[in-house]
C-alpha positions in Angstrom: 80.9 59.3 117.2 81.8 59.9 120.9 80.5 63.4 120.7 77.2 62.2 119.2 76.9 59.5 121.9 77.4 62.1 124.6 74.8 64.4 123.2 72.3 61.5 122.9 72.9 60.4 126.5 72.4 64.0 127.7 69.2 64.3 125.7 67.9 61.0 127.0 68.7 62.0 130.5 66.8 65.3 130.1 63.8 63.5 128.7 63.9 61.1 131.6 63.8 64.0 134.1 61.0 65.8 132.2 58.9 62.8 131.5 59.9 60.2 134.2 59.1 56.5 133.5 58.5 54.0 136.2 60.9 51.0 136.2 59.1 47.9 135.0 60.6 45.9 137.9 60.8 48.0 141.0 58.7 51.1 140.1 61.4 53.6 140.7 62.1 56.3 138.1 64.3 55.2 135.1 67.2 57.6 135.0 67.8 57.6 131.3 66.0 56.6 128.1 69.1 54.6 127.2 68.2 52.1 129.9 64.8 51.3 128.3 62.1 50.4 130.8 64.4 49.4 133.7 66.3 51.5 136.2 70.0 51.4 136.7 69.7 49.6 140.0 67.7 46.7 138.4 70.1 46.5 135.5 72.9 46.1 138.0 71.0 43.3 139.7 70.6 41.4 136.5 73.1 38.7 135.6 74.9 40.1 132.6 77.6 37.9 131.1 81.1 39.3 131.1 82.9 36.6 129.1 84.7 35.3 132.3 82.0 32.8 133.0 82.5 29.1 132.5 80.0 28.1 129.8 79.6 25.4 127.3 81.7 26.6 124.4 79.1 25.7 121.8 75.7 26.7 123.2 76.8 29.1 126.0 75.0 27.2 128.8 76.4 28.2 132.2 78.5 25.4 133.8 78.3 24.7 137.5 82.1 24.1 137.6 85.0 26.3 136.8 88.1 25.8 134.7 91.2 27.8 133.9 90.7 30.5 131.2 92.8 28.6 128.7 90.5 25.6 129.0 87.2 27.3 128.5 87.0 26.4 124.8 87.0 22.7 125.9 83.9 22.9 128.1 80.9 21.1 126.6 77.5 20.4 128.0 76.9 17.6 125.4 73.2 18.5 125.1 73.9 20.7 122.1 76.2 18.3 120.2 73.7 17.7 117.4 72.8 21.4 117.0 73.8 22.8 113.6 75.2 26.2 114.7 78.9 26.6 115.7 78.4 28.7 118.9 75.6 30.5 120.6 76.0 33.4 123.0 73.6 35.7 125.0 74.0 39.0 126.9 72.8 37.4 130.1 70.2 35.3 131.8 66.5 35.6 131.2 65.7 37.5 134.4 65.3 41.0 135.7 66.2 43.8 133.2 66.8 41.5 130.3 63.5 39.7 130.8 61.6 43.0 131.1 63.3 44.3 127.9 62.5 41.2 125.9 58.9 41.3 127.0 58.6 44.9 126.0 60.2 44.2 122.6 57.4 41.7 121.8 55.0 44.7 122.1 57.1 47.7 120.9 59.6 47.7 118.1 62.5 49.4 120.0 65.8 48.3 121.4 67.3 50.5 124.0 70.9 51.7 123.9 71.8 49.6 126.9 70.8 46.4 125.0 72.5 47.5 121.8 75.7 48.1 123.6 75.5 44.7 125.3 74.8 43.0 122.0 77.7 44.8 120.3 80.1 43.8 123.1 79.2 40.1 122.7 79.4 40.3 118.9 82.9 41.7 119.2 84.1 38.5 120.9 85.5 35.5 119.1 84.1 33.7 117.1 81.0 36.0 116.7 83.3 38.8 115.5 84.1 36.7 112.3 80.5 37.1 111.1 80.0 38.8 107.7 76.2 39.0 107.6 73.3 39.3 110.1 70.2 37.3 109.6 67.3 37.6 112.1 65.2 34.4 112.9 62.1 35.0 110.9 58.5 34.9 112.1 55.8 33.2 109.9 54.1 35.9 107.8 50.8 35.4 109.7 52.4 35.9 113.1 54.4 38.9 111.9 51.3 40.6 110.4 49.4 40.0 113.7 52.3 41.5 115.8 53.2 44.2 113.3 56.9 43.4 113.3 59.5 40.7 113.9 61.3 41.4 117.2 64.4 39.5 115.9 64.5 41.9 112.9 64.3 44.9 115.2 67.3 43.6 117.2 69.2 42.7 114.0 68.7 46.2 112.5 69.9 47.9 115.7 73.0 45.7 115.9 73.7 46.1 112.2 73.8 49.9 112.6 76.0 49.6 115.7 78.6 47.2 114.4 78.4 48.0 110.6 77.5 44.5 109.5 75.0 44.1 106.6 71.6 42.7 107.6 69.7 40.2 105.4 66.0 39.9 106.1 64.9 38.2 102.9 67.0 35.0 102.5 65.7 33.0 105.4 62.0 32.4 105.6 59.6 30.6 108.0 57.3 28.5 105.9 55.4 26.7 108.6 53.2 28.4 111.2 54.2 26.0 114.0 52.6 26.0 117.5 54.5 28.0 120.0 56.8 26.0 122.3 54.9 25.0 125.4 56.4 24.6 128.9 55.6 20.9 128.8 57.5 20.2 125.6 60.8 18.3 126.0 63.8 18.9 123.9 62.8 16.3 121.3 59.3 17.8 120.9 60.7 21.3 120.5 63.1 20.1 117.7 60.4 18.2 115.9 58.1 21.2 116.0 60.5 23.3 114.0 62.4 20.7 112.0 61.0 21.7 108.6 59.8 25.2 109.4 62.5 27.2 107.6 63.8 27.5 104.1 66.4 29.7 102.3 64.8 31.7 99.4 68.0 33.3 98.1 71.0 30.9 98.6 73.2 33.1 96.4 73.1 35.8 99.0 74.4 33.6 101.8 76.8 31.4 99.9 80.2 31.5 101.6 78.9 33.9 104.3 79.6 33.7 108.0 76.1 34.2 109.4 75.3 35.9 112.7 71.8 34.6 113.5 69.8 36.9 115.8 66.9 36.1 118.1 65.5 37.5 121.4 65.8 34.4 123.6 67.8 31.2 123.4 65.7 28.5 125.1 66.4 24.9 123.9 68.3 25.9 120.8 65.8 24.1 118.6 64.7 27.1 116.5 68.2 28.5 115.9 69.5 25.0 115.1 66.8 24.5 112.5 67.7 27.9 111.0 71.4 27.1 111.0 70.8 23.7 109.3 69.0 25.2 106.3 71.5 28.1 106.0 74.5 25.6 106.0 72.7 23.4 103.5 72.2 26.4 101.3 76.0 27.2 101.3 76.7 29.4 104.3 80.2 28.9 105.6 79.3 29.2 109.3 76.4 30.1 111.6 76.8 31.7 115.0 74.0 32.8 117.2 73.4 35.9 119.4 70.4 36.5 121.6 69.5 39.0 124.3 69.0 36.3 126.9 68.9 32.7 127.8 67.3 30.8 130.8 69.7 29.9 133.6 68.7 26.3 133.1 67.3 24.8 129.9 
């Protein structure tokens, strides 16, 4: 495994030298294909979560205060109390390299090695490491056909391969083609827009499973909460959420 990774990194670096790509943020050359569309300097300037931050234990929202490490699981923002998922975590804030990577993923079905490694690191932390099955947040069929792929599915498959967890892309379906969340929507509007948008087609596949729900960005939590609700109603034992990024404030 380590030898394969070293060979891949060497190959990616050679490709980057032969066919240089401009960083999507600063315009400098991207040193390795493993970095995606962003150079190492811009990755380093992006806020990546290390696990030492003080966050709401449930939804992962950054807290302005700080507490002792042994008290971190007691921190609550209270905005997510009614959400159906157990916890939600992200690789970092929706800025810089993470934002550029998410935007590219909406156009091209590829997750760079840097993102896969970050996702795998977060998934290895408690309680996400208790998951037994990966389920991507589905797109409505019309939207997926228009785009050509579901970006959450692409993320889920890459993570599934990296951490050896089975992925299930058939049990959870989006049955309503709801309007996209708009900037002017408040939290209540967002929740109402997706309240009945999802259904479970194969409850036998998720009965008793600890689901790792995957999406690209956690914004208000409305979408992942709606998914978690129907998964739990269908018999899932637990639902935890992992995304590439989340806004600093939401």
